[in-house]
C-alpha positions, 0 to 999 in steps of 0.5 A, a space after each residue: 436752876 434759878 439765875 438772875 442778872 441785869 439786862 444786857 444784849 443777847 448778842 454777847 457771846 450768843 453764837 448759835 453754836 450747838 451746845 451738845 453733841 447729837 442735839 441740833 440747836 434748833 431742838 434746844 429750848 429757847 436761848 439754850 440753842 445759843 449756848 455752847 462751850 466750844 473747844 478751840 485748842 491752840 487758838 490765840 486769845 486777844 491779849 490786847 483787850 482791855 478790862 478793869 481789875 478788882 481794884 478799879 484799874 484799867 488792865 490788858 488781858 495780856 498783863 496776865 500772860 507772858 510768864 506762866 500758864 493762866 486758868 480762865 473762868 467765865 462767870 458773873 459775880 451775882 450769879 446765884 448758882 452755877 458760877 459760884 459752883 464753878 469758882 468753888 470747884 476751881 478753888 477746891 481743885 487748886 487747893 489739892 495740887 502742889 502748884 500755887 496761884 501767883 507762883 506757877 500759874 495765874 487765875 483770871 476770872 472774867 465777868 460776862 455781865 458788863 454791868 458788874 463792877 470792880 466792887 463785886 469783883 473785889 468781894 469775890 476775890 476776897 472770898 476765894 483768897 480767904 478760902 484758898 489760903 496760900 501765900 502769893 495768891 493775891 498777886 496771881 488771882 484776878 477778877 475782871 469786869 469789862 465793857 461788852 465789846 471786850 467781853 464778847 471778843 474774849 468769850 467768842 475767842 475762847 468758844 464760850 457762848 451765852 445768851 440773855 433771855 428777855 422772857 425770863 430776864 436771866 442768863 443761860 450759860 455753860 460751865 467750865 474752866 480753860 487753861 491757856 499757855 503763857 503766850 495766850 494759846 488755849 491749851 485745855 478745857 475742863 467742863 462742869 463744876 468738878 475738876 480732877 486734881 491730877 488732870 488740872 495739874 498735868 494741864 498746868 505743867 504741859 501748858 507752862 511748856 507751851 504744849 496743847 492738850 487733846 479734846 476733853 469729854 464734853 459733858 455739859 452742865 447748863 445754868 438755866 431758869 426755872 420757868 414760873 409759867 410752866 412750873 418746870 426747869 429747863 429740859 437739860 436740867 430735868 434730863 440730868 435729874 432723870 438720868 441721875 434717878 435712873 442711875 440711882 435705881 440701877 445701883 440700888 437694884 444691884 445692891 439688893 440683888 447682891 445682898 439677897 444672893 449673899 443671904 441665900 448663900 449664908 442660909 444654904 439655899 
């Protein structure tokens, strides 16, 4: 998975947390040892942090809390692959539920690249509002940029750790979304880029009442680089491809077995 971004400090969000159960960070390749998405249920978000919205206005994170639950997405707007899939998956699942952004909940996307600008944020907002196509969404869907200090404080509070790889000039990060209660407590995590509508709807309903969900299954999907030196993708991506290939072969073998048995029965053998 190729990713590219402007250089920033590798300290931003890079906490060295174990990115996948059963795999020590020391065994992860390069910067992936610093990438994680840890579930910090019931922990408060730092609502006093300042950011810039898509219109160039200075805002506080707390401006989006107080009345409704909030869906948080940590992305960067020029990410050529995984971040777009996260936002696409989020938009898709929100289009399937009855609740509407700006009415029953808010959505806040935060860029973790401090070099990104409100111009990029505004373009992203327009794209996803055009896709979402619901009244009131413009007042309930926000795309923020900010200083590195605010980004680091927020991502660390939410358990989202990413890293800048100097060797490849790329970000490595995990994917997913987070639901928070109206008072700013982390209530539910959804990992990957494909989210179940029923689960997201229940999470929003429970979060609106101040309830905190249980730990989610942590099947991580990472955005990492294609290494032009070795001609290989990061090992996590390759392992996912291999697992997918094995599953496909098993399914094909099962299909062939059932088909042969049916043919034998039909022929009387």
